[in-house]
Each structure stands twice: as C-alpha cells, then as structure tokens.
VMD Tcl script that builds the backbone (N, CA, C; Angstrom):
set m [mol new atoms 249]
animate dup $m
set s [atomselect $m all]
$s set {name element resname resid chain x y z} {
  {N N MET 1 A -25.290 42.807 40.539}
  {CA C MET 1 A -25.885 42.307 39.937}
  {C C MET 1 A -26.259 42.199 38.544}
  {N N ILE 2 A -27.315 40.938 38.589}
  {CA C ILE 2 A -27.140 41.062 37.421}
  {C C ILE 2 A -28.722 40.927 36.817}
  {N N ALA 3 A -29.183 40.942 35.363}
  {CA C ALA 3 A -30.040 41.053 35.083}
  {C C ALA 3 A -30.365 40.261 34.067}
  {N N ASP 4 A -31.767 40.664 33.512}
  {CA C ASP 4 A -32.153 40.061 32.313}
  {C C ASP 4 A -31.653 41.240 31.397}
  {N N GLY 5 A -31.899 40.948 30.192}
  {CA C GLY 5 A -31.529 41.840 28.144}
  {C C GLY 5 A -32.204 42.645 28.909}
  {N N GLY 6 A -33.347 43.005 29.047}
  {CA C GLY 6 A -33.607 44.161 29.620}
  {C C GLY 6 A -33.224 45.263 30.633}
  {N N TYR 7 A -32.217 45.196 30.392}
  {CA C TYR 7 A -31.755 46.281 31.631}
  {C C TYR 7 A -30.254 46.854 30.631}
  {N N ARG 8 A -30.235 46.703 29.472}
  {CA C ARG 8 A -29.086 46.773 28.738}
  {C C ARG 8 A -28.564 48.195 28.590}
  {N N GLY 9 A -27.573 48.216 29.010}
  {CA C GLY 9 A -26.592 49.704 28.945}
  {C C GLY 9 A -27.302 50.411 30.733}
  {N N THR 10 A -27.605 49.709 31.107}
  {CA C THR 10 A -27.791 49.907 32.883}
  {C C THR 10 A -26.201 50.036 33.548}
  {N N GLY 11 A -25.194 49.380 33.377}
  {CA C GLY 11 A -24.230 48.570 33.964}
  {C C GLY 11 A -24.653 47.287 34.903}
  {N N LEU 12 A -25.452 46.663 35.039}
  {CA C LEU 12 A -25.469 45.605 35.432}
  {C C LEU 12 A -24.955 44.717 34.390}
  {N N VAL 13 A -24.663 43.053 35.385}
  {CA C VAL 13 A -24.266 42.491 34.426}
  {C C VAL 13 A -25.558 41.743 33.353}
  {N N ILE 14 A -25.489 41.862 32.075}
  {CA C ILE 14 A -26.732 40.644 31.623}
  {C C ILE 14 A -26.054 39.825 30.859}
  {N N PRO 15 A -26.904 38.681 30.320}
  {CA C PRO 15 A -26.778 38.107 29.445}
  {C C PRO 15 A -25.622 38.276 27.803}
  {N N HIS 16 A -24.766 37.843 27.562}
  {CA C HIS 16 A -23.937 37.955 25.695}
  {C C HIS 16 A -25.038 37.728 24.628}
  {N N ARG 17 A -25.255 39.094 23.749}
  {CA C ARG 17 A -25.957 38.714 22.831}
  {C C ARG 17 A -24.593 38.645 21.821}
  {N N ARG 18 A -25.636 37.717 20.509}
  {CA C ARG 18 A -24.805 38.050 19.168}
  {C C ARG 18 A -24.607 39.224 18.449}
  {N N GLU 19 A -24.124 39.627 18.143}
  {CA C GLU 19 A -23.642 40.809 16.829}
  {C C GLU 19 A -24.427 40.749 15.699}
  {N N ARG 20 A -24.892 41.579 15.196}
  {CA C ARG 20 A -25.486 41.557 13.881}
  {C C ARG 20 A -24.736 41.416 13.164}
  {N N GLY 21 A -25.214 39.836 11.997}
  {CA C GLY 21 A -24.396 39.464 11.104}
  {C C GLY 21 A -23.700 37.392 12.375}
  {N N GLN 22 A -23.251 37.750 13.046}
  {CA C GLN 22 A -22.515 37.381 13.957}
  {C C GLN 22 A -23.449 35.681 14.172}
  {N N THR 23 A -23.183 33.980 13.978}
  {CA C THR 23 A -23.997 33.414 13.854}
  {C C THR 23 A -23.416 32.805 14.953}
  {N N ASP 24 A -22.650 32.869 16.067}
  {CA C ASP 24 A -22.361 31.523 17.108}
  {C C ASP 24 A -21.694 32.996 18.213}
  {N N LEU 25 A -21.868 32.583 19.385}
  {CA C LEU 25 A -20.997 33.836 20.886}
  {C C LEU 25 A -19.380 32.692 20.638}
  {N N SER 26 A -18.205 33.132 21.177}
  {CA C SER 26 A -17.383 32.517 21.685}
  {C C SER 26 A -17.471 31.734 23.049}
  {N N ASP 27 A -17.233 31.032 22.653}
  {CA C ASP 27 A -17.265 30.187 23.971}
  {C C ASP 27 A -17.238 30.227 25.562}
  {N N TRP 28 A -16.677 31.556 25.881}
  {CA C TRP 28 A -16.536 32.181 26.854}
  {C C TRP 28 A -17.676 32.761 26.954}
  {N N LYS 29 A -17.882 33.421 25.904}
  {CA C LYS 29 A -19.460 34.369 26.395}
  {C C LYS 29 A -20.638 33.241 26.727}
  {N N GLU 30 A -20.770 31.920 25.581}
  {CA C GLU 30 A -21.393 30.763 26.370}
  {C C GLU 30 A -21.483 30.440 27.695}
  {N N ASP 31 A -20.100 30.230 28.215}
  {CA C ASP 31 A -19.996 29.519 29.665}
  {C C ASP 31 A -20.960 30.809 30.369}
  {N N HIS 32 A -20.522 32.316 30.274}
  {CA C HIS 32 A -21.097 33.194 30.818}
  {C C HIS 32 A -22.232 33.379 30.709}
  {N N ASN 33 A -22.776 32.727 30.236}
  {CA C ASN 33 A -24.814 33.026 29.537}
  {C C ASN 33 A -25.024 31.832 30.453}
  {N N ARG 34 A -24.349 30.307 30.236}
  {CA C ARG 34 A -24.788 29.462 31.037}
  {C C ARG 34 A -25.137 29.606 32.625}
  {N N SER 35 A -23.639 29.946 33.601}
  {CA C SER 35 A -23.927 30.581 34.638}
  {C C SER 35 A -24.734 31.510 34.931}
  {N N HIS 36 A -25.217 32.856 34.164}
  {CA C HIS 36 A -26.104 33.796 34.490}
  {C C HIS 36 A -27.607 32.773 34.673}
  {N N ARG 37 A -27.757 32.082 33.604}
  {CA C ARG 37 A -29.436 31.170 33.796}
  {C C ARG 37 A -29.403 30.515 34.570}
  {N N LYS 38 A -28.247 29.982 35.583}
  {CA C LYS 38 A -28.548 29.281 36.457}
  {C C LYS 38 A -28.487 29.804 37.694}
  {N N VAL 39 A -27.965 31.337 37.992}
  {CA C VAL 39 A -28.077 32.209 38.498}
  {C C VAL 39 A -29.580 32.454 38.974}
  {N N ARG 40 A -29.769 33.144 37.549}
  {CA C ARG 40 A -31.001 33.811 37.715}
  {C C ARG 40 A -32.488 32.783 37.779}
  {N N ALA 41 A -32.081 31.599 37.227}
  {CA C ALA 41 A -33.404 30.904 37.989}
  {C C ALA 41 A -33.172 30.384 39.205}
  {N N ARG 42 A -32.279 30.429 39.741}
  {CA C ARG 42 A -32.489 30.384 41.471}
  {C C ARG 42 A -33.141 31.056 41.713}
  {N N VAL 43 A -33.179 32.701 41.708}
  {CA C VAL 43 A -33.694 33.933 41.910}
  {C C VAL 43 A -35.276 33.684 41.695}
  {N N GLU 44 A -35.081 33.298 40.520}
  {CA C GLU 44 A -37.227 33.729 39.822}
  {C C GLU 44 A -37.589 32.740 40.513}
  {N N HIS 45 A -37.139 31.472 40.683}
  {CA C HIS 45 A -37.729 30.411 41.664}
  {C C HIS 45 A -38.402 31.038 42.887}
  {N N ALA 46 A -37.177 31.605 44.100}
  {CA C ALA 46 A -37.210 32.065 44.955}
  {C C ALA 46 A -38.157 32.778 44.919}
  {N N PHE 47 A -38.788 34.330 43.773}
  {CA C PHE 47 A -39.320 35.119 43.986}
  {C C PHE 47 A -40.597 34.679 43.602}
  {N N ALA 48 A -40.984 33.224 42.994}
  {CA C ALA 48 A -42.151 32.571 42.967}
  {C C ALA 48 A -42.479 32.384 43.680}
  {N N ARG 49 A -41.632 31.912 44.769}
  {CA C ARG 49 A -42.211 30.858 46.247}
  {C C ARG 49 A -42.657 31.968 46.661}
  {N N MET 50 A -42.072 33.397 47.497}
  {CA C MET 50 A -42.412 34.259 48.040}
  {C C MET 50 A -43.755 34.951 47.308}
  {N N LYS 51 A -44.114 34.870 46.134}
  {CA C LYS 51 A -45.774 35.221 45.385}
  {C C LYS 51 A -46.407 34.633 46.611}
  {N N SER 52 A -46.148 33.262 46.617}
  {CA C SER 52 A -47.302 32.524 47.138}
  {C C SER 52 A -47.577 32.297 48.016}
  {N N TRP 53 A -46.873 32.964 49.454}
  {CA C TRP 53 A -46.663 33.001 50.938}
  {C C TRP 53 A -48.101 33.935 50.969}
  {N N LYS 54 A -48.954 34.077 51.679}
  {CA C LYS 54 A -50.430 34.916 52.534}
  {C C LYS 54 A -49.865 36.282 52.950}
  {N N ILE 55 A -48.264 35.939 53.728}
  {CA C ILE 55 A -47.737 37.225 54.379}
  {C C ILE 55 A -47.273 38.274 53.455}
  {N N LEU 56 A -47.120 37.511 52.704}
  {CA C LEU 56 A -46.776 38.895 51.039}
  {C C LEU 56 A -48.161 38.638 50.389}
  {N N ARG 57 A -49.171 38.447 50.253}
  {CA C ARG 57 A -50.299 38.213 49.354}
  {C C ARG 57 A -51.057 39.617 50.284}
  {N N ASP 58 A -50.995 39.838 51.802}
  {CA C ASP 58 A -51.862 40.529 52.559}
  {C C ASP 58 A -51.788 41.599 52.623}
  {N N CYS 59 A -50.344 42.178 52.696}
  {CA C CYS 59 A -49.192 43.248 53.382}
  {C C CYS 59 A -49.475 44.027 51.887}
  {N N ARG 60 A -50.116 45.120 52.869}
  {CA C ARG 60 A -50.451 46.793 52.215}
  {C C ARG 60 A -48.798 46.862 51.646}
  {N N PHE 61 A -49.170 48.262 50.974}
  {CA C PHE 61 A -48.019 48.935 50.160}
  {C C PHE 61 A -48.356 49.833 51.072}
  {N N LYS 62 A -47.673 50.112 52.085}
  {CA C LYS 62 A -47.469 51.677 52.881}
  {C C LYS 62 A -45.985 51.203 53.859}
  {N N GLY 63 A -45.232 52.489 54.123}
  {CA C GLY 63 A -44.067 52.551 54.738}
  {C C GLY 63 A -43.408 51.176 54.036}
  {N N GLY 64 A -43.003 50.666 55.328}
  {CA C GLY 64 A -41.940 49.968 54.851}
  {C C GLY 64 A -42.463 48.280 55.279}
  {N N GLY 65 A -43.603 48.468 54.962}
  {CA C GLY 65 A -44.380 47.197 55.514}
  {C C GLY 65 A -43.981 45.723 54.215}
  {N N VAL 66 A -44.001 45.693 53.296}
  {CA C VAL 66 A -43.258 45.054 51.991}
  {C C VAL 66 A -41.388 44.412 52.122}
  {N N HIS 67 A -41.335 45.412 52.379}
  {CA C HIS 67 A -39.430 45.065 52.781}
  {C C HIS 67 A -39.227 44.599 54.073}
  {N N ARG 68 A -39.841 45.345 55.268}
  {CA C ARG 68 A -39.503 44.250 56.524}
  {C C ARG 68 A -40.752 42.960 56.323}
  {N N ALA 69 A -41.566 42.356 55.610}
  {CA C ALA 69 A -42.400 41.289 55.653}
  {C C ALA 69 A -41.444 40.183 54.630}
  {N N VAL 70 A -40.398 40.553 53.365}
  {CA C VAL 70 A -39.565 40.060 52.429}
  {C C VAL 70 A -38.424 39.809 53.437}
  {N N LEU 71 A -37.539 40.645 54.365}
  {CA C LEU 71 A -36.913 40.368 54.700}
  {C C LEU 71 A -37.186 39.005 56.081}
  {N N GLY 72 A -38.364 39.104 56.587}
  {CA C GLY 72 A -38.598 38.355 57.730}
  {C C GLY 72 A -38.887 36.858 56.621}
  {N N VAL 73 A -39.499 37.215 55.332}
  {CA C VAL 73 A -39.755 35.371 54.554}
  {C C VAL 73 A -38.289 34.907 54.529}
  {N N ALA 74 A -37.416 35.800 53.644}
  {CA C ALA 74 A -36.047 35.673 53.474}
  {C C ALA 74 A -34.811 35.197 54.572}
  {N N ARG 75 A -35.163 35.477 55.883}
  {CA C ARG 75 A -34.403 35.169 56.845}
  {C C ARG 75 A -34.728 33.904 57.452}
  {N N LEU 76 A -36.229 33.447 57.378}
  {CA C LEU 76 A -37.077 32.185 57.439}
  {C C LEU 76 A -36.087 31.115 56.250}
  {N N HIS 77 A -36.427 31.507 55.642}
  {CA C HIS 77 A -35.933 30.482 53.986}
  {C C HIS 77 A -34.637 30.145 54.433}
  {N N ASN 78 A -33.663 31.378 54.894}
  {CA C ASN 78 A -32.099 30.730 54.820}
  {C C ASN 78 A -32.336 30.120 56.080}
  {N N LEU 79 A -32.869 29.694 57.276}
  {CA C LEU 79 A -32.876 29.100 58.687}
  {C C LEU 79 A -33.016 27.779 57.907}
  {N N THR 80 A -34.148 27.564 57.086}
  {CA C THR 80 A -34.597 26.080 56.942}
  {C C THR 80 A -33.140 25.917 56.241}
  {N N LEU 81 A -32.902 26.135 54.826}
  {CA C LEU 81 A -31.925 25.922 54.222}
  {C C LEU 81 A -30.566 25.706 54.956}
  {N N ALA 82 A -30.632 26.453 56.057}
  {CA C ALA 82 A -29.128 25.968 56.839}
  {C C ALA 82 A -28.979 24.782 58.034}
  {N N GLY 83 A -30.960 24.366 58.009}
  {CA C GLY 83 A -31.150 23.292 58.767}
  {C C GLY 83 A -31.317 23.443 59.791}
}
mol reanalyze $m
mol bondsrecalc $m
mol representation Tube
mol addrep $m
C-alpha cells in the first residue's frame, strides 16, 4: 500500500525525503516520488468523486453499510471505465 508522509514508520510505501543537510534527492528517488504522486493523485480524485455521491453522504455509520456502499460504487465505477 502507498501512503503520504504522515505514515512514516508504518511499513507503507511513502515518498522519499531529503535527509538533514542534503540538498537534492538521487535521480531514482525523484523518479519513485514522481510515480508515487501520479498514483496517489488518481486515488485522491476517486475519493473526492465518491464523496460527492448522495449514496455515501446519506449512508449511516452502522454495521457494514458504508463498506457495502463503497464496494457498490467502486464496482459501478469500474464497469463504467470498462465500457
């Protein structure tokens, strides 16, 4: 799983940061950060789109209601992308 810098030390894949006193990152670290940003941007856009859907706004936080609603919305979205 990938995450942002707020999840340091959790074992998740996070962007590389410069060490204290270091001016630049190595090229491979810059490339990794670039691909990390592209993936995270797609995920964040999907989250933003789902937050605008009424089914998720009106869903109550009991049982597995939110989980089932998100799965349903994700499946519909994937079907739309598949054509």
